[in-house]
A tleap script that builds the chain and sets N, CA, C and O, in Angstrom:
source leaprc.protein.ff14SB
mol = sequence {
  NMET THR ASP PRO VAL LEU LEU CYS TYR CYS
  THR TYR PRO ASP SER PRO LYS SER ALA GLY
  PHE ALA LYS THR LEU VAL GLU GLU GLY LEU
  ALA THR CYS ILE ASN ARG LEU PRO GLY VAL
  ARG SER THR TYR ARG TRP GLU GLY LYS VAL
  CYS THR ASP VAL GLU GLU LEU LEU LEU ILE
  LYS THR THR ALA ALA ARG PHE ASP ALA LEU
  LYS THR ARG LEU LEU GLU LEU HIE PRO TYR
  ALA LEU PRO GLU LEU ILE ALA VAL PRO VAL
  GLU ARG GLY HIE ASP ALA TYR LEU ASP TRP
  VAL ARG ALA GLY VAL ARG GLY SER THR GLY
  ALA CALA
}
set mol.1.N position { 8.759 3.832 -22.277 }
set mol.1.CA position { 7.466 4.015 -21.727 }
set mol.1.C position { 7.724 4.208 -20.140 }
set mol.1.O position { 8.614 3.599 -19.548 }
set mol.2.N position { 6.920 5.044 -19.573 }
set mol.2.CA position { 7.017 5.281 -18.039 }
set mol.2.C position { 6.127 4.406 -17.351 }
set mol.2.O position { 4.988 4.172 -17.754 }
set mol.3.N position { 6.732 3.815 -16.097 }
set mol.3.CA position { 5.899 2.951 -15.422 }
set mol.3.C position { 4.902 3.769 -14.786 }
set mol.3.O position { 5.209 4.803 -14.192 }
set mol.4.N position { 3.562 3.293 -14.900 }
set mol.4.CA position { 2.548 4.141 -14.199 }
set mol.4.C position { 2.660 3.976 -12.601 }
set mol.4.O position { 2.945 2.900 -12.077 }
set mol.5.N position { 2.420 5.096 -11.923 }
set mol.5.CA position { 2.436 5.039 -10.480 }
set mol.5.C position { 1.009 4.589 -10.001 }
set mol.5.O position { 0.028 4.959 -10.647 }
set mol.6.N position { 0.872 3.825 -8.921 }
set mol.6.CA position { -0.246 3.533 -8.287 }
set mol.6.C position { -0.441 3.970 -6.960 }
set mol.6.O position { 0.593 4.015 -6.293 }
set mol.7.N position { -1.600 4.340 -6.331 }
set mol.7.CA position { -1.809 4.535 -4.992 }
set mol.7.C position { -2.764 3.360 -4.484 }
set mol.7.O position { -3.926 3.241 -4.872 }
set mol.8.N position { -2.169 2.545 -3.613 }
set mol.8.CA position { -2.724 1.567 -3.134 }
set mol.8.C position { -3.403 1.809 -1.622 }
set mol.8.O position { -2.737 2.394 -0.768 }
set mol.9.N position { -4.555 1.406 -1.369 }
set mol.9.CA position { -5.240 1.553 -0.142 }
set mol.9.C position { -5.258 0.120 0.505 }
set mol.9.O position { -5.566 -0.898 -0.116 }
set mol.10.N position { -4.889 0.164 1.823 }
set mol.10.CA position { -4.879 -1.101 2.698 }
set mol.10.C position { -5.099 -0.739 4.066 }
set mol.10.O position { -4.467 0.183 4.581 }
set mol.11.N position { -5.999 -1.443 4.715 }
set mol.11.CA position { -6.295 -1.136 6.088 }
set mol.11.C position { -5.500 -2.278 6.864 }
set mol.11.O position { -5.243 -3.373 6.363 }
set mol.12.N position { -5.148 -1.889 8.135 }
set mol.12.CA position { -4.263 -2.552 8.949 }
set mol.12.C position { -4.746 -2.427 10.333 }
set mol.12.O position { -5.251 -1.350 10.653 }
set mol.13.N position { -4.657 -3.468 11.288 }
set mol.13.CA position { -5.153 -3.395 12.621 }
set mol.13.C position { -4.572 -2.067 13.240 }
set mol.13.O position { -3.434 -1.789 12.860 }
set mol.14.N position { -5.142 -1.239 14.094 }
set mol.14.CA position { -4.622 -0.120 14.840 }
set mol.14.C position { -3.726 -0.635 15.841 }
set mol.14.O position { -4.189 -0.844 16.962 }
set mol.15.N position { -2.368 -0.900 15.577 }
set mol.15.CA position { -1.437 -1.484 16.540 }
set mol.15.C position { -0.034 -0.895 16.155 }
set mol.15.O position { 0.180 -0.379 15.058 }
set mol.16.N position { 0.837 -1.007 17.078 }
set mol.16.CA position { 2.275 -0.554 16.839 }
set mol.16.C position { 2.800 -1.486 15.817 }
set mol.16.O position { 3.861 -1.109 15.320 }
set mol.17.N position { 2.314 -2.643 15.361 }
set mol.17.CA position { 2.941 -3.370 14.353 }
set mol.17.C position { 2.886 -2.796 12.975 }
set mol.17.O position { 3.649 -3.178 12.088 }
set mol.18.N position { 1.942 -1.839 12.796 }
set mol.18.CA position { 1.695 -1.214 11.518 }
set mol.18.C position { 2.951 -0.559 10.913 }
set mol.18.O position { 3.256 -0.623 9.722 }
set mol.19.N position { 3.659 0.094 11.897 }
set mol.19.CA position { 5.015 0.668 11.624 }
set mol.19.C position { 5.979 -0.177 10.905 }
set mol.19.O position { 6.539 0.210 9.879 }
set mol.20.N position { 6.186 -1.396 11.471 }
set mol.20.CA position { 7.076 -2.433 11.001 }
set mol.20.C position { 6.666 -3.067 9.701 }
set mol.20.O position { 7.497 -3.435 8.871 }
set mol.21.N position { 5.290 -3.193 9.528 }
set mol.21.CA position { 4.863 -3.682 8.327 }
set mol.21.C position { 5.010 -2.644 7.253 }
set mol.21.O position { 5.380 -3.082 6.163 }
set mol.22.N position { 4.809 -1.456 7.339 }
set mol.22.CA position { 4.977 -0.415 6.425 }
set mol.22.C position { 6.447 -0.266 6.074 }
set mol.22.O position { 6.848 -0.208 4.911 }
set mol.23.N position { 7.268 -0.205 7.201 }
set mol.23.CA position { 8.854 -0.230 6.963 }
set mol.23.C position { 9.251 -1.283 6.160 }
set mol.23.O position { 10.040 -0.996 5.260 }
set mol.24.N position { 8.844 -2.598 6.281 }
set mol.24.CA position { 9.389 -3.612 5.635 }
set mol.24.C position { 9.063 -3.515 4.002 }
set mol.24.O position { 9.869 -3.882 3.147 }
set mol.25.N position { 7.765 -2.967 3.717 }
set mol.25.CA position { 7.369 -2.977 2.321 }
set mol.25.C position { 8.304 -1.877 1.648 }
set mol.25.O position { 8.621 -2.023 0.467 }
set mol.26.N position { 8.755 -0.768 2.386 }
set mol.26.CA position { 9.534 0.280 1.868 }
set mol.26.C position { 11.109 -0.323 1.579 }
set mol.26.O position { 11.758 -0.171 0.544 }
set mol.27.N position { 11.499 -1.015 2.753 }
set mol.27.CA position { 12.805 -1.504 2.793 }
set mol.27.C position { 13.118 -2.539 1.666 }
set mol.27.O position { 14.198 -2.599 1.078 }
set mol.28.N position { 12.078 -3.320 1.444 }
set mol.28.CA position { 12.092 -4.346 0.398 }
set mol.28.C position { 12.050 -3.778 -1.027 }
set mol.28.O position { 12.313 -4.556 -1.945 }
set mol.29.N position { 11.729 -2.436 -1.320 }
set mol.29.CA position { 11.673 -1.845 -2.644 }
set mol.29.C position { 10.365 -2.115 -3.128 }
set mol.29.O position { 10.274 -2.039 -4.354 }
set mol.30.N position { 9.239 -2.431 -2.463 }
set mol.30.CA position { 7.946 -2.609 -2.974 }
set mol.30.C position { 7.072 -1.531 -2.903 }
set mol.30.O position { 5.945 -1.588 -3.393 }
set mol.31.N position { 7.575 -0.395 -2.237 }
set mol.31.CA position { 6.754 0.930 -2.127 }
set mol.31.C position { 7.880 1.933 -1.849 }
set mol.31.O position { 8.883 1.659 -1.189 }
set mol.32.N position { 7.619 3.131 -2.419 }
set mol.32.CA position { 8.536 4.179 -2.082 }
set mol.32.C position { 7.962 4.941 -0.864 }
set mol.32.O position { 8.805 5.559 -0.213 }
set mol.33.N position { 6.767 5.005 -0.465 }
set mol.33.CA position { 6.184 5.637 0.648 }
set mol.33.C position { 4.993 5.151 1.184 }
set mol.33.O position { 4.064 4.920 0.411 }
set mol.34.N position { 4.860 4.947 2.445 }
set mol.34.CA position { 3.374 4.553 2.954 }
set mol.34.C position { 3.032 5.565 4.019 }
set mol.34.O position { 3.803 5.812 4.946 }
set mol.35.N position { 1.963 6.092 3.879 }
set mol.35.CA position { 1.358 6.936 4.812 }
set mol.35.C position { 0.536 6.212 5.677 }
set mol.35.O position { -0.275 5.448 5.155 }
set mol.36.N position { 0.589 6.313 7.126 }
set mol.36.CA position { -0.321 5.576 7.941 }
set mol.36.C position { -1.272 6.445 8.650 }
set mol.36.O position { -0.858 7.155 9.566 }
set mol.37.N position { -2.619 6.451 8.277 }
set mol.37.CA position { -3.574 7.423 8.881 }
set mol.37.C position { -4.246 6.551 9.999 }
set mol.37.O position { -4.901 5.569 9.652 }
set mol.38.N position { -4.116 6.856 11.282 }
set mol.38.CA position { -4.642 6.105 12.378 }
set mol.38.C position { -6.190 6.640 12.674 }
set mol.38.O position { -6.606 7.699 12.204 }
set mol.39.N position { -6.882 5.876 13.408 }
set mol.39.CA position { -8.188 6.357 13.861 }
set mol.39.C position { -9.333 5.990 12.812 }
set mol.39.O position { -10.451 6.443 13.060 }
set mol.40.N position { -9.167 5.219 11.672 }
set mol.40.CA position { -10.040 4.860 10.806 }
set mol.40.C position { -11.052 3.959 11.486 }
set mol.40.O position { -10.714 2.920 12.053 }
set mol.41.N position { -12.351 4.404 11.409 }
set mol.41.CA position { -13.290 3.365 11.853 }
set mol.41.C position { -14.032 2.684 10.809 }
set mol.41.O position { -14.802 3.275 10.052 }
set mol.42.N position { -13.780 1.343 10.768 }
set mol.42.CA position { -14.367 0.541 9.533 }
set mol.42.C position { -15.517 -0.255 10.100 }
set mol.42.O position { -15.463 -0.878 11.161 }
set mol.43.N position { -16.628 -0.172 9.249 }
set mol.43.CA position { -17.790 -0.989 9.412 }
set mol.43.C position { -17.946 -1.900 8.264 }
set mol.43.O position { -18.028 -1.446 7.123 }
set mol.44.N position { -17.991 -3.178 8.512 }
set mol.44.CA position { -18.016 -4.216 7.294 }
set mol.44.C position { -18.753 -5.417 7.638 }
set mol.44.O position { -19.022 -5.632 8.820 }
set mol.45.N position { -19.141 -6.297 6.634 }
set mol.45.CA position { -19.755 -7.480 6.969 }
set mol.45.C position { -18.704 -8.678 6.880 }
set mol.45.O position { -17.978 -8.777 5.891 }
set mol.46.N position { -18.645 -9.505 7.843 }
set mol.46.CA position { -17.472 -10.607 8.023 }
set mol.46.C position { -18.125 -11.769 8.615 }
set mol.46.O position { -18.604 -11.778 9.749 }
set mol.47.N position { -18.125 -12.788 7.769 }
set mol.47.CA position { -18.634 -13.992 8.257 }
set mol.47.C position { -20.144 -13.939 8.663 }
set mol.47.O position { -20.538 -14.602 9.623 }
set mol.48.N position { -20.920 -13.211 7.990 }
set mol.48.CA position { -22.246 -13.153 8.204 }
set mol.48.C position { -22.668 -12.111 9.351 }
set mol.48.O position { -23.871 -11.961 9.565 }
set mol.49.N position { -21.783 -11.431 10.050 }
set mol.49.CA position { -21.908 -10.361 10.886 }
set mol.49.C position { -21.453 -9.029 10.537 }
set mol.49.O position { -20.475 -8.882 9.804 }
set mol.50.N position { -22.103 -8.043 11.019 }
set mol.50.CA position { -21.698 -6.521 10.847 }
set mol.50.C position { -20.799 -6.277 12.009 }
set mol.50.O position { -21.175 -6.443 13.170 }
set mol.51.N position { -19.466 -5.835 11.639 }
set mol.51.CA position { -18.415 -5.731 12.583 }
set mol.51.C position { -17.968 -4.191 12.478 }
set mol.51.O position { -18.097 -3.605 11.403 }
set mol.52.N position { -17.486 -3.597 13.512 }
set mol.52.CA position { -16.761 -2.249 13.530 }
set mol.52.C position { -15.553 -2.495 14.255 }
set mol.52.O position { -15.503 -3.147 15.298 }
set mol.53.N position { -14.504 -1.917 13.635 }
set mol.53.CA position { -13.211 -1.820 14.170 }
set mol.53.C position { -12.405 -0.594 13.919 }
set mol.53.O position { -12.609 0.106 12.927 }
set mol.54.N position { -11.438 -0.311 14.857 }
set mol.54.CA position { -10.633 0.881 14.531 }
set mol.54.C position { -9.287 0.308 13.838 }
set mol.54.O position { -8.745 -0.698 14.295 }
set mol.55.N position { -8.812 0.946 12.795 }
set mol.55.CA position { -7.868 0.490 11.909 }
set mol.55.C position { -7.021 1.712 11.623 }
set mol.55.O position { -7.381 2.833 11.985 }
set mol.56.N position { -5.869 1.481 10.957 }
set mol.56.CA position { -5.028 2.376 10.233 }
set mol.56.C position { -5.323 2.287 8.749 }
set mol.56.O position { -5.461 1.173 8.243 }
set mol.57.N position { -5.423 3.340 8.051 }
set mol.57.CA position { -5.488 3.363 6.512 }
set mol.57.C position { -4.076 3.520 6.047 }
set mol.57.O position { -3.393 4.472 6.424 }
set mol.58.N position { -3.677 2.702 5.323 }
set mol.58.CA position { -2.276 2.845 4.737 }
set mol.58.C position { -2.417 3.215 3.254 }
set mol.58.O position { -3.063 2.520 2.469 }
set mol.59.N position { -1.764 4.373 2.903 }
set mol.59.CA position { -1.865 4.806 1.461 }
set mol.59.C position { -0.294 4.452 0.938 }
set mol.59.O position { 0.726 5.031 1.310 }
set mol.60.N position { -0.376 3.500 0.112 }
set mol.60.CA position { 1.011 2.874 -0.526 }
set mol.60.C position { 1.263 3.363 -1.809 }
set mol.60.O position { 0.473 3.166 -2.732 }
set mol.61.N position { 2.392 4.038 -1.948 }
set mol.61.CA position { 2.811 4.554 -3.221 }
set mol.61.C position { 3.693 3.581 -3.871 }
set mol.61.O position { 4.766 3.302 -3.336 }
set mol.62.N position { 3.328 3.022 -5.010 }
set mol.62.CA position { 4.214 2.035 -5.793 }
set mol.62.C position { 4.082 2.239 -7.228 }
set mol.62.O position { 3.652 3.314 -7.647 }
set mol.63.N position { 4.434 1.250 -8.054 }
set mol.63.CA position { 4.308 1.287 -9.579 }
set mol.63.C position { 3.601 0.171 -10.086 }
set mol.63.O position { 3.475 -0.806 -9.348 }
set mol.64.N position { 3.113 0.155 -11.242 }
set mol.64.CA position { 2.475 -0.975 -11.784 }
set mol.64.C position { 3.398 -2.139 -11.948 }
set mol.64.O position { 2.907 -3.261 -11.822 }
set mol.65.N position { 4.563 -2.028 -12.189 }
set mol.65.CA position { 5.643 -3.041 -12.268 }
set mol.65.C position { 5.666 -3.791 -11.016 }
set mol.65.O position { 5.674 -5.022 -11.032 }
set mol.66.N position { 5.678 -3.040 -9.807 }
set mol.66.CA position { 6.014 -3.644 -8.559 }
set mol.66.C position { 4.780 -4.181 -7.922 }
set mol.66.O position { 4.921 -4.853 -6.900 }
set mol.67.N position { 3.535 -3.957 -8.420 }
set mol.67.CA position { 2.315 -4.221 -7.776 }
set mol.67.C position { 2.200 -5.665 -7.535 }
set mol.67.O position { 1.745 -5.969 -6.432 }
set mol.68.N position { 2.530 -6.656 -8.364 }
set mol.68.CA position { 2.255 -8.078 -8.170 }
set mol.68.C position { 3.190 -8.449 -7.003 }
set mol.68.O position { 2.720 -9.206 -6.153 }
set mol.69.N position { 4.410 -8.027 -6.862 }
set mol.69.CA position { 5.335 -8.251 -5.844 }
set mol.69.C position { 4.937 -7.775 -4.489 }
set mol.69.O position { 5.054 -8.445 -3.464 }
set mol.70.N position { 4.425 -6.490 -4.568 }
set mol.70.CA position { 3.926 -5.825 -3.426 }
set mol.70.C position { 2.739 -6.703 -2.812 }
set mol.70.O position { 2.804 -7.047 -1.632 }
set mol.71.N position { 1.667 -7.059 -3.607 }
set mol.71.CA position { 0.567 -7.901 -3.357 }
set mol.71.C position { 1.016 -9.213 -2.719 }
set mol.71.O position { 0.494 -9.607 -1.676 }
set mol.72.N position { 2.001 -9.903 -3.354 }
set mol.72.CA position { 2.469 -11.134 -2.624 }
set mol.72.C position { 2.880 -11.081 -1.363 }
set mol.72.O position { 2.519 -11.880 -0.499 }
set mol.73.N position { 3.887 -9.859 -1.136 }
set mol.73.CA position { 4.495 -9.703 0.163 }
set mol.73.C position { 3.529 -9.264 1.199 }
set mol.73.O position { 3.635 -9.664 2.358 }
set mol.74.N position { 2.512 -8.388 0.789 }
set mol.74.CA position { 1.607 -7.894 1.635 }
set mol.74.C position { 0.624 -9.085 2.113 }
set mol.74.O position { 0.217 -9.080 3.275 }
set mol.75.N position { 0.287 -9.992 1.311 }
set mol.75.CA position { -0.625 -11.063 1.744 }
set mol.75.C position { 0.195 -11.946 2.695 }
set mol.75.O position { -0.428 -12.502 3.599 }
set mol.76.N position { 1.473 -12.134 2.603 }
set mol.76.CA position { 2.325 -12.995 3.487 }
set mol.76.C position { 2.476 -12.319 4.811 }
set mol.76.O position { 2.484 -13.016 5.825 }
set mol.77.N position { 2.618 -10.791 4.904 }
set mol.77.CA position { 2.797 -10.401 6.104 }
set mol.77.C position { 1.510 -9.815 6.992 }
set mol.77.O position { 1.560 -9.571 8.198 }
set mol.78.N position { 0.486 -9.664 6.234 }
set mol.78.CA position { -0.666 -8.963 6.843 }
set mol.78.C position { -1.313 -9.955 7.847 }
set mol.78.O position { -1.203 -11.159 7.617 }
set mol.79.N position { -1.940 -9.549 8.878 }
set mol.79.CA position { -2.412 -10.389 9.752 }
set mol.79.C position { -3.922 -10.823 9.504 }
set mol.79.O position { -4.469 -11.765 10.076 }
set mol.80.N position { -4.444 -10.077 8.664 }
set mol.80.CA position { -5.924 -10.470 8.256 }
set mol.80.C position { -6.157 -11.557 7.299 }
set mol.80.O position { -5.442 -11.563 6.297 }
set mol.81.N position { -7.012 -12.452 7.436 }
set mol.81.CA position { -7.402 -13.537 6.496 }
set mol.81.C position { -7.585 -13.123 5.058 }
set mol.81.O position { -7.210 -13.774 4.083 }
set mol.82.N position { -8.292 -11.803 5.041 }
set mol.82.CA position { -8.574 -11.250 3.727 }
set mol.82.C position { -8.260 -9.660 3.751 }
set mol.82.O position { -9.121 -8.809 3.971 }
set mol.83.N position { -7.078 -9.428 3.527 }
set mol.83.CA position { -6.518 -8.013 3.588 }
set mol.83.C position { -7.160 -7.175 2.479 }
set mol.83.O position { -7.360 -7.650 1.361 }
set mol.84.N position { -7.490 -5.871 2.824 }
set mol.84.CA position { -7.934 -4.976 1.739 }
set mol.84.C position { -6.539 -4.570 1.037 }
set mol.84.O position { -5.505 -4.276 1.638 }
set mol.85.N position { -6.718 -4.613 -0.303 }
set mol.85.CA position { -5.625 -4.033 -1.136 }
set mol.85.C position { -6.460 -3.589 -2.348 }
set mol.85.O position { -7.089 -4.421 -3.003 }
set mol.86.N position { -6.469 -2.196 -2.666 }
set mol.86.CA position { -7.043 -1.841 -3.716 }
set mol.86.C position { -6.092 -0.719 -4.417 }
set mol.86.O position { -5.681 0.218 -3.733 }
set mol.87.N position { -5.762 -0.829 -5.756 }
set mol.87.CA position { -4.786 -0.072 -6.509 }
set mol.87.C position { -5.516 0.900 -7.315 }
set mol.87.O position { -6.442 0.467 -8.000 }
set mol.88.N position { -5.246 2.140 -7.342 }
set mol.88.CA position { -5.756 3.215 -8.214 }
set mol.88.C position { -4.681 3.963 -9.015 }
set mol.88.O position { -3.816 4.648 -8.469 }
set mol.89.N position { -4.791 3.784 -10.411 }
set mol.89.CA position { -3.700 4.534 -11.022 }
set mol.89.C position { -3.745 6.070 -10.739 }
set mol.89.O position { -4.775 6.720 -10.561 }
set mol.90.N position { -2.531 6.521 -10.727 }
set mol.90.CA position { -2.409 7.907 -10.693 }
set mol.90.C position { -2.297 8.596 -12.072 }
set mol.90.O position { -1.306 8.447 -12.786 }
set mol.91.N position { -3.315 9.323 -12.397 }
set mol.91.CA position { -3.376 9.889 -13.623 }
set mol.91.C position { -2.674 11.255 -13.739 }
set mol.91.O position { -2.249 11.652 -14.824 }
set mol.92.N position { -2.563 11.948 -12.632 }
set mol.92.CA position { -1.877 13.110 -12.801 }
set mol.92.C position { -1.252 13.420 -11.405 }
set mol.92.O position { -1.674 12.922 -10.362 }
set mol.93.N position { -0.134 14.349 -11.490 }
set mol.93.CA position { 0.539 14.622 -10.216 }
set mol.93.C position { 1.755 15.294 -10.609 }
set mol.93.O position { 2.152 15.373 -11.771 }
set mol.94.N position { 2.394 15.825 -9.486 }
set mol.94.CA position { 3.636 16.572 -9.583 }
set mol.94.C position { 4.749 15.601 -10.085 }
set mol.94.O position { 5.168 14.684 -9.379 }
set mol.95.N position { 5.245 15.878 -11.460 }
set mol.95.CA position { 5.917 15.050 -12.153 }
set mol.95.C position { 7.233 14.739 -11.418 }
set mol.95.O position { 7.678 13.597 -11.523 }
set mol.96.N position { 7.866 15.609 -10.716 }
set mol.96.CA position { 9.159 15.306 -9.741 }
set mol.96.C position { 8.835 14.289 -8.849 }
set mol.96.O position { 9.648 13.393 -8.623 }
set mol.97.N position { 7.608 14.324 -8.251 }
set mol.97.CA position { 7.157 13.427 -7.123 }
set mol.97.C position { 6.943 12.087 -7.533 }
set mol.97.O position { 7.249 11.114 -6.843 }
set mol.98.N position { 6.313 12.022 -8.883 }
set mol.98.CA position { 6.101 10.670 -9.474 }
set mol.98.C position { 7.286 10.052 -9.972 }
set mol.98.O position { 7.341 8.823 -10.018 }
set mol.99.N position { 8.227 10.750 -10.346 }
set mol.99.CA position { 9.587 10.333 -10.677 }
set mol.99.C position { 10.300 9.646 -9.475 }
set mol.99.O position { 10.944 8.598 -9.536 }
set mol.100.N position { 10.083 10.397 -8.392 }
set mol.100.CA position { 10.711 9.809 -7.165 }
set mol.100.C position { 10.018 8.483 -6.671 }
set mol.100.O position { 10.670 7.558 -6.187 }
set mol.101.N position { 8.639 8.455 -6.829 }
set mol.101.CA position { 8.080 7.130 -6.479 }
set mol.101.C position { 8.542 6.091 -7.397 }
set mol.101.O position { 8.687 4.960 -6.933 }
set mol.102.N position { 8.815 6.323 -8.724 }
set mol.102.CA position { 9.289 5.325 -9.670 }
set mol.102.C position { 10.667 4.948 -9.272 }
set mol.102.O position { 11.004 3.764 -9.255 }
set mol.103.N position { 11.450 5.877 -8.962 }
set mol.103.CA position { 12.908 5.536 -8.594 }
set mol.103.C position { 13.089 5.029 -7.280 }
set mol.103.O position { 14.205 4.662 -6.913 }
set mol.104.N position { 11.956 4.968 -6.432 }
set mol.104.CA position { 12.307 4.318 -5.116 }
set mol.104.C position { 11.824 2.872 -4.974 }
set mol.104.O position { 11.838 2.270 -3.901 }
set mol.105.N position { 11.422 2.390 -6.061 }
set mol.105.CA position { 10.948 0.963 -5.905 }
set mol.105.C position { 11.799 0.089 -6.894 }
set mol.105.O position { 11.858 0.396 -8.085 }
set mol.106.N position { 12.464 -1.017 -6.379 }
set mol.106.CA position { 13.265 -1.903 -7.228 }
set mol.106.C position { 12.471 -2.683 -8.056 }
set mol.106.O position { 11.414 -3.218 -7.723 }
set mol.107.N position { 13.084 -2.743 -9.302 }
set mol.107.CA position { 12.497 -3.612 -10.349 }
set mol.107.C position { 11.463 -2.769 -11.233 }
set mol.107.O position { 10.822 -3.276 -12.153 }
set mol.108.N position { 11.377 -1.516 -10.879 }
set mol.108.CA position { 10.478 -0.615 -11.764 }
set mol.108.C position { 11.140 -0.417 -13.048 }
set mol.108.O position { 12.366 -0.402 -13.159 }
set mol.109.N position { 10.261 -0.253 -14.094 }
set mol.109.CA position { 10.738 0.030 -15.465 }
set mol.109.C position { 10.432 1.455 -15.668 }
set mol.109.O position { 9.483 1.994 -15.099 }
set mol.110.N position { 11.273 2.107 -16.519 }
set mol.110.CA position { 11.061 3.521 -16.911 }
set mol.110.C position { 11.313 4.524 -15.859 }
set mol.110.O position { 10.961 5.682 -16.083 }
set mol.111.N position { 11.882 4.224 -14.730 }
set mol.111.CA position { 12.238 5.086 -13.770 }
set mol.111.C position { 13.121 6.401 -14.244 }
set mol.111.O position { 13.984 6.182 -15.094 }
set mol.112.N position { 12.996 7.486 -13.851 }
set mol.112.CA position { 13.522 8.610 -14.287 }
set mol.112.C position { 14.968 8.677 -13.629 }
set mol.112.O position { 15.708 9.634 -13.860 }
savepdb mol mol.pdb
quit
C-alpha cells in the first residue's frame, strides 16, 4: 500500500526565522518540501480579542506515516502557543511528484 501524501497548512510569524524552521523540518525528514508564502494577513480571535497580523503561510508536503512526528516537532519548534496545523489528504496529483514526496521523508512506508 502506498503511503498517502498530505498537504499541511501552518502559519508562522513573518520573520527571518521561518526559513530556519522550514529547513529544520526538511532536514529532519519530516517534510520533503515547504513553500513559504509571505505577506499573509490573518485576522483571528485570540484570548477574547480580534487580532490582525502579517504571517507567512507554510505549505508542508509530507506523508500520513510522518504526520505525527511532524506535528510533535512542529509543536516543539513553533513560537506560537497554539500553532495552526491542518493536514489535507492529496487525492490526486502528478504521480512522479507524489512519489518524490514519499521518498523525501524518512520513516515513510510504501515509498517508490
